[in-house]
LUMBA-821266 format. One record per residue (C-alpha): residue in three letters; x, y, z. Coordinates in nm, 2 decimals, padded with zeros to 4 digits, m for minus. Each point is the difference from the previous one (the first is absolute). Layout:
! residues N
{residu:ALA	c1:X	c2:Y	c3:Z}
...
This chain:
! residues 228
{residu:UNK	c1:02.45	c2:m01.23	c3:05.30}
{residu:UNK	c1:m00.31	c2:m00.04	c3:00.18}
{residu:UNK	c1:m00.16	c2:m00.19	c3:00.29}
{residu:UNK	c1:m00.32	c2:m00.13	c3:00.19}
{residu:UNK	c1:00.07	c2:00.20	c3:00.33}
{residu:UNK	c1:m00.27	c2:m00.15	c3:00.19}
{residu:UNK	c1:00.16	c2:m00.33	c3:00.02}
{residu:UNK	c1:00.27	c2:m00.08	c3:00.22}
{residu:UNK	c1:m00.04	c2:m00.40	c3:00.08}
{residu:UNK	c1:00.30	c2:m00.28	c3:00.03}
{residu:UNK	c1:m00.08	c2:m00.14	c3:m00.38}
{residu:UNK	c1:00.22	c2:00.11	c3:m00.29}
{residu:UNK	c1:m00.33	c2:00.06	c3:m00.19}
{residu:UNK	c1:m00.15	c2:00.24	c3:00.27}
{residu:UNK	c1:00.16	c2:00.31	c3:m00.20}
{residu:UNK	c1:00.08	c2:00.03	c3:m00.33}
{residu:UNK	c1:00.17	c2:00.26	c3:m00.22}
{residu:UNK	c1:00.06	c2:00.07	c3:m00.40}
{residu:UNK	c1:00.18	c2:00.29	c3:m00.19}
{residu:UNK	c1:m00.20	c2:00.29	c3:m00.15}
{residu:UNK	c1:00.13	c2:00.28	c3:m00.26}
{residu:UNK	c1:m00.01	c2:00.35	c3:00.15}
{residu:UNK	c1:m00.34	c2:00.15	c3:00.01}
{residu:UNK	c1:m00.20	c2:m00.27	c3:00.14}
{residu:UNK	c1:m00.15	c2:00.01	c3:00.33}
{residu:UNK	c1:m00.15	c2:m00.25	c3:00.23}
{residu:UNK	c1:m00.29	c2:00.10	c3:00.16}
{residu:UNK	c1:m00.15	c2:m00.20	c3:00.31}
{residu:UNK	c1:m00.37	c2:m00.06	c3:m00.01}
{residu:UNK	c1:m00.04	c2:m00.28	c3:00.23}
{residu:UNK	c1:m00.21	c2:m00.01	c3:00.34}
{residu:UNK	c1:00.16	c2:00.22	c3:00.26}
{residu:UNK	c1:00.22	c2:00.20	c3:m00.26}
{residu:UNK	c1:m00.19	c2:00.30	c3:m00.02}
{residu:UNK	c1:00.30	c2:00.20	c3:00.13}
{residu:UNK	c1:00.26	c2:m00.15	c3:m00.20}
{residu:UNK	c1:m00.21	c2:00.06	c3:m00.32}
{residu:UNK	c1:m00.05	c2:00.35	c3:00.09}
{residu:UNK	c1:00.37	c2:00.05	c3:00.04}
{residu:UNK	c1:00.06	c2:m00.14	c3:m00.33}
{residu:UNK	c1:m00.25	c2:00.21	c3:m00.17}
{residu:UNK	c1:00.14	c2:00.32	c3:00.20}
{residu:UNK	c1:00.36	c2:m00.11	c3:m00.16}
{residu:UNK	c1:m00.09	c2:m00.03	c3:m00.33}
{residu:UNK	c1:m00.21	c2:00.34	c3:00.00}
{residu:UNK	c1:00.31	c2:00.16	c3:00.17}
{residu:UNK	c1:00.22	c2:m00.12	c3:m00.31}
{residu:UNK	c1:m00.27	c2:00.10	c3:m00.24}
{residu:UNK	c1:m00.08	c2:00.34	c3:00.16}
{residu:UNK	c1:00.31	c2:00.12	c3:00.22}
{residu:UNK	c1:m00.08	c2:00.21	c3:00.31}
{residu:UNK	c1:00.19	c2:00.28	c3:m00.14}
{residu:UNK	c1:m00.26	c2:00.03	c3:m00.27}
{residu:UNK	c1:m00.24	c2:00.33	c3:00.08}
{residu:UNK	c1:m00.27	c2:m00.13	c3:00.24}
{residu:UNK	c1:m00.27	c2:00.17	c3:m00.16}
{residu:UNK	c1:00.04	c2:m00.14	c3:m00.35}
{residu:UNK	c1:00.12	c2:m00.34	c3:00.10}
{residu:UNK	c1:m00.20	c2:m00.11	c3:00.30}
{residu:UNK	c1:m00.32	c2:m00.06	c3:m00.20}
{residu:UNK	c1:00.22	c2:m00.23	c3:m00.24}
{residu:UNK	c1:00.10	c2:m00.19	c3:00.28}
{residu:UNK	c1:m00.34	c2:m00.05	c3:00.15}
{residu:UNK	c1:m00.10	c2:m00.13	c3:m00.35}
{residu:UNK	c1:00.30	c2:m00.23	c3:m00.02}
{residu:UNK	c1:m00.08	c2:m00.12	c3:00.35}
{residu:UNK	c1:m00.37	c2:m00.07	c3:m00.08}
{residu:UNK	c1:00.09	c2:m00.18	c3:m00.32}
{residu:UNK	c1:00.24	c2:m00.23	c3:00.14}
{residu:UNK	c1:m00.22	c2:m00.10	c3:00.30}
{residu:UNK	c1:m00.30	c2:m00.06	c3:m00.24}
{residu:UNK	c1:00.24	c2:m00.24	c3:m00.20}
{residu:UNK	c1:00.07	c2:m00.19	c3:00.28}
{residu:UNK	c1:m00.33	c2:m00.04	c3:00.19}
{residu:UNK	c1:m00.12	c2:m00.31	c3:m00.23}
{residu:UNK	c1:00.32	c2:m00.17	c3:00.09}
{residu:UNK	c1:m00.02	c2:00.08	c3:00.37}
{residu:UNK	c1:m00.35	c2:m00.13	c3:00.03}
{residu:UNK	c1:00.09	c2:m00.31	c3:m00.19}
{residu:UNK	c1:00.30	c2:m00.09	c3:00.25}
{residu:UNK	c1:00.26	c2:00.09	c3:m00.22}
{residu:UNK	c1:00.35	c2:00.04	c3:00.22}
{residu:UNK	c1:00.16	c2:00.24	c3:m00.26}
{residu:UNK	c1:m00.04	c2:00.19	c3:m00.32}
{residu:UNK	c1:00.30	c2:00.09	c3:m00.25}
{residu:UNK	c1:m00.05	c2:00.27	c3:m00.21}
{residu:UNK	c1:00.28	c2:00.22	c3:m00.24}
{residu:UNK	c1:m00.03	c2:00.33	c3:00.13}
{residu:UNK	c1:00.26	c2:00.17	c3:m00.26}
{residu:UNK	c1:m00.04	c2:00.03	c3:m00.36}
{residu:UNK	c1:00.20	c2:m00.23	c3:m00.24}
{residu:UNK	c1:00.11	c2:00.20	c3:m00.31}
{residu:UNK	c1:m00.27	c2:00.26	c3:00.14}
{residu:UNK	c1:m00.28	c2:m00.25	c3:m00.02}
{residu:UNK	c1:m00.15	c2:m00.16	c3:00.32}
{residu:UNK	c1:00.02	c2:m00.38	c3:m00.02}
{residu:UNK	c1:m00.36	c2:m00.15	c3:m00.01}
{residu:UNK	c1:00.05	c2:m00.32	c3:00.24}
{residu:UNK	c1:m00.01	c2:m00.07	c3:00.36}
{residu:UNK	c1:00.08	c2:m00.30	c3:00.24}
{residu:UNK	c1:m00.21	c2:m00.14	c3:00.28}
{residu:UNK	c1:00.13	c2:m00.22	c3:00.27}
{residu:UNK	c1:m00.23	c2:m00.19	c3:00.24}
{residu:UNK	c1:00.01	c2:m00.33	c3:00.19}
{residu:UNK	c1:m00.25	c2:m00.29	c3:m00.01}
{residu:UNK	c1:m00.03	c2:m00.29	c3:00.24}
{residu:UNK	c1:m00.08	c2:m00.34	c3:m00.16}
{residu:UNK	c1:m00.04	c2:m00.35	c3:00.16}
{residu:UNK	c1:00.27	c2:m00.07	c3:00.29}
{residu:UNK	c1:00.21	c2:m00.27	c3:m00.10}
{residu:UNK	c1:m00.11	c2:m00.01	c3:m00.39}
{residu:UNK	c1:00.29	c2:m00.09	c3:m00.24}
{residu:UNK	c1:00.08	c2:00.35	c3:m00.17}
{residu:UNK	c1:00.07	c2:m00.17	c3:m00.34}
{residu:UNK	c1:m00.35	c2:m00.16	c3:m00.01}
{residu:UNK	c1:m00.15	c2:00.35	c3:00.12}
{residu:UNK	c1:00.20	c2:00.16	c3:m00.29}
{residu:UNK	c1:m00.11	c2:m00.25	c3:m00.27}
{residu:UNK	c1:m00.39	c2:00.05	c3:00.11}
{residu:UNK	c1:00.07	c2:00.39	c3:m00.07}
{residu:UNK	c1:00.10	c2:m00.11	c3:m00.35}
{residu:UNK	c1:m00.30	c2:m00.15	c3:m00.08}
{residu:UNK	c1:m00.20	c2:00.32	c3:00.05}
{residu:UNK	c1:m00.12	c2:00.19	c3:m00.32}
{residu:UNK	c1:00.30	c2:00.22	c3:m00.07}
{residu:UNK	c1:00.16	c2:00.12	c3:m00.34}
{residu:UNK	c1:00.34	c2:m00.12	c3:00.12}
{residu:UNK	c1:00.11	c2:m00.24	c3:00.30}
{residu:UNK	c1:00.34	c2:m00.18	c3:00.13}
{residu:UNK	c1:00.16	c2:m00.13	c3:00.28}
{residu:UNK	c1:00.27	c2:00.19	c3:00.12}
{residu:UNK	c1:00.28	c2:00.00	c3:00.30}
{residu:UNK	c1:00.08	c2:00.32	c3:00.17}
{residu:UNK	c1:00.30	c2:00.03	c3:00.21}
{residu:UNK	c1:m00.05	c2:m00.39	c3:00.07}
{residu:UNK	c1:m00.38	c2:00.01	c3:00.08}
{residu:UNK	c1:m00.25	c2:m00.14	c3:m00.23}
{residu:UNK	c1:m00.27	c2:00.22	c3:m00.14}
{residu:UNK	c1:m00.20	c2:00.08	c3:m00.35}
{residu:UNK	c1:m00.01	c2:00.26	c3:m00.23}
{residu:UNK	c1:m00.30	c2:00.10	c3:m00.20}
{residu:UNK	c1:m00.12	c2:00.27	c3:m00.22}
{residu:UNK	c1:m00.36	c2:00.15	c3:m00.12}
{residu:UNK	c1:m00.07	c2:00.24	c3:m00.25}
{residu:UNK	c1:m00.33	c2:00.21	c3:m00.03}
{residu:UNK	c1:m00.11	c2:00.23	c3:m00.27}
{residu:UNK	c1:m00.27	c2:00.30	c3:m00.04}
{residu:UNK	c1:00.03	c2:00.04	c3:00.38}
{residu:UNK	c1:m00.20	c2:00.28	c3:00.13}
{residu:UNK	c1:00.04	c2:00.23	c3:00.33}
{residu:UNK	c1:m00.25	c2:00.24	c3:00.15}
{residu:UNK	c1:00.05	c2:00.36	c3:m00.09}
{residu:UNK	c1:00.20	c2:00.15	c3:m00.28}
{residu:UNK	c1:00.25	c2:m00.25	c3:m00.06}
{residu:UNK	c1:00.08	c2:m00.18	c3:m00.35}
{residu:UNK	c1:m00.08	c2:m00.35	c3:m00.08}
{residu:UNK	c1:00.32	c2:m00.19	c3:00.04}
{residu:UNK	c1:00.13	c2:m00.35	c3:m00.01}
{residu:UNK	c1:00.17	c2:m00.15	c3:00.30}
{residu:UNK	c1:00.29	c2:m00.28	c3:00.08}
{residu:UNK	c1:00.01	c2:m00.16	c3:00.33}
{residu:UNK	c1:00.32	c2:m00.23	c3:00.08}
{residu:UNK	c1:m00.03	c2:m00.17	c3:00.35}
{residu:UNK	c1:00.27	c2:m00.21	c3:00.18}
{residu:UNK	c1:m00.15	c2:m00.22	c3:00.28}
{residu:UNK	c1:00.29	c2:m00.11	c3:00.20}
{residu:UNK	c1:m00.01	c2:m00.26	c3:00.30}
{residu:UNK	c1:00.18	c2:00.16	c3:00.33}
{residu:UNK	c1:m00.07	c2:m00.31	c3:00.25}
{residu:UNK	c1:m00.14	c2:m00.32	c3:m00.07}
{residu:UNK	c1:m00.10	c2:m00.11	c3:00.37}
{residu:UNK	c1:m00.20	c2:00.34	c3:00.05}
{residu:UNK	c1:m00.13	c2:00.02	c3:m00.36}
{residu:UNK	c1:00.13	c2:00.34	c3:m00.03}
{residu:UNK	c1:00.03	c2:00.17	c3:m00.36}
{residu:UNK	c1:00.13	c2:00.30	c3:m00.17}
{residu:UNK	c1:m00.16	c2:00.21	c3:m00.28}
{residu:UNK	c1:00.16	c2:00.24	c3:m00.22}
{residu:UNK	c1:m00.22	c2:00.15	c3:m00.26}
{residu:UNK	c1:00.11	c2:00.22	c3:m00.32}
{residu:UNK	c1:m00.26	c2:00.20	c3:m00.19}
{residu:UNK	c1:00.02	c2:00.21	c3:m00.30}
{residu:UNK	c1:m00.23	c2:00.19	c3:m00.22}
{residu:UNK	c1:m00.02	c2:00.13	c3:m00.38}
{residu:UNK	c1:m00.22	c2:00.14	c3:m00.27}
{residu:UNK	c1:00.24	c2:00.04	c3:m00.28}
{residu:UNK	c1:00.20	c2:m00.24	c3:m00.20}
{residu:UNK	c1:00.31	c2:00.21	c3:00.13}
{residu:UNK	c1:m00.13	c2:m00.04	c3:00.35}
{residu:UNK	c1:m00.04	c2:m00.38	c3:m00.07}
{residu:UNK	c1:00.37	c2:m00.03	c3:m00.09}
{residu:UNK	c1:00.12	c2:00.19	c3:00.32}
{residu:UNK	c1:m00.23	c2:m00.22	c3:00.20}
{residu:UNK	c1:00.14	c2:m00.31	c3:m00.14}
{residu:UNK	c1:00.36	c2:00.13	c3:00.09}
{residu:UNK	c1:m00.13	c2:00.06	c3:00.36}
{residu:UNK	c1:m00.12	c2:m00.35	c3:00.04}
{residu:UNK	c1:00.40	c2:m00.09	c3:m00.07}
{residu:UNK	c1:00.08	c2:00.27	c3:00.25}
{residu:UNK	c1:m00.22	c2:m00.15	c3:00.27}
{residu:UNK	c1:00.14	c2:m00.35	c3:m00.08}
{residu:UNK	c1:00.35	c2:00.14	c3:00.04}
{residu:UNK	c1:m00.07	c2:00.15	c3:00.35}
{residu:UNK	c1:m00.15	c2:m00.32	c3:00.10}
{residu:UNK	c1:00.34	c2:m00.18	c3:m00.10}
{residu:UNK	c1:00.16	c2:00.20	c3:00.28}
{residu:UNK	c1:m00.25	c2:m00.09	c3:00.25}
{residu:UNK	c1:00.16	c2:m00.14	c3:00.31}
{residu:UNK	c1:m00.09	c2:m00.14	c3:00.36}
{residu:UNK	c1:00.14	c2:00.20	c3:00.26}
{residu:UNK	c1:m00.09	c2:m00.10	c3:00.33}
{residu:UNK	c1:00.22	c2:m00.16	c3:00.27}
{residu:UNK	c1:00.20	c2:m00.26	c3:m00.18}
{residu:UNK	c1:m00.02	c2:00.13	c3:m00.35}
{residu:UNK	c1:00.27	c2:00.12	c3:m00.23}
{residu:UNK	c1:m00.14	c2:00.29	c3:m00.20}
{residu:UNK	c1:00.24	c2:00.18	c3:m00.26}
{residu:UNK	c1:m00.01	c2:00.31	c3:00.19}
{residu:UNK	c1:m00.06	c2:00.05	c3:00.37}
{residu:UNK	c1:m00.35	c2:00.20	c3:00.05}
{residu:UNK	c1:00.23	c2:00.26	c3:00.19}
{residu:UNK	c1:00.15	c2:00.06	c3:m00.34}
{residu:UNK	c1:00.35	c2:m00.04	c3:00.13}
{residu:UNK	c1:00.13	c2:m00.19	c3:m00.29}
{residu:UNK	c1:00.01	c2:m00.36	c3:m00.18}
{residu:UNK	c1:m00.04	c2:m00.31	c3:00.20}
{residu:UNK	c1:00.09	c2:m00.35	c3:m00.10}
{residu:UNK	c1:m00.28	c2:m00.29	c3:m00.06}
């Protein structure tokens, strides 16, 4: 289970949690979280290249891994994302081609969240629907792009993004955005990406508000199940 550690207010929606399978890591990329991000990166590097490996041969790989991870998070940090979630361990020997970004938005204070969510659905998305996430209204939208090109020696790929935009607070106009992205460039890869979208929706079904007064399925300290 993961949480947003930067929030500690008095409302149930000030903190949230969701279940992830083994191998996923939350990298905090929000403002003033550079130290937490460095600690998360070092933990991943330490697990991949343990300290008991010969320093002369392992240290260059540690540097490359740190640099690659920091480069991955640069865009998210500049965009104001609060966190990026990545699979850091292979599944059946293959690294899972997907990521999840967490961000917060502020709309007009006092706006009806259902009306705001409905207005999102009027945008040009491939799919869109109203949703409810642990009692709060929101929208789920998807966008697919083909023939996507990146700078450098990267293949042309297709991408799919699935976004949940969830109302956190009517009075203050606070919203949470959970954005999932996956890529592929083969027919087999497309089938994997379709399965990963199902995986993301399953993750979001475990989402629970966990601030004061809320009753998540499992306490954030991991001590065991809690009633709702």
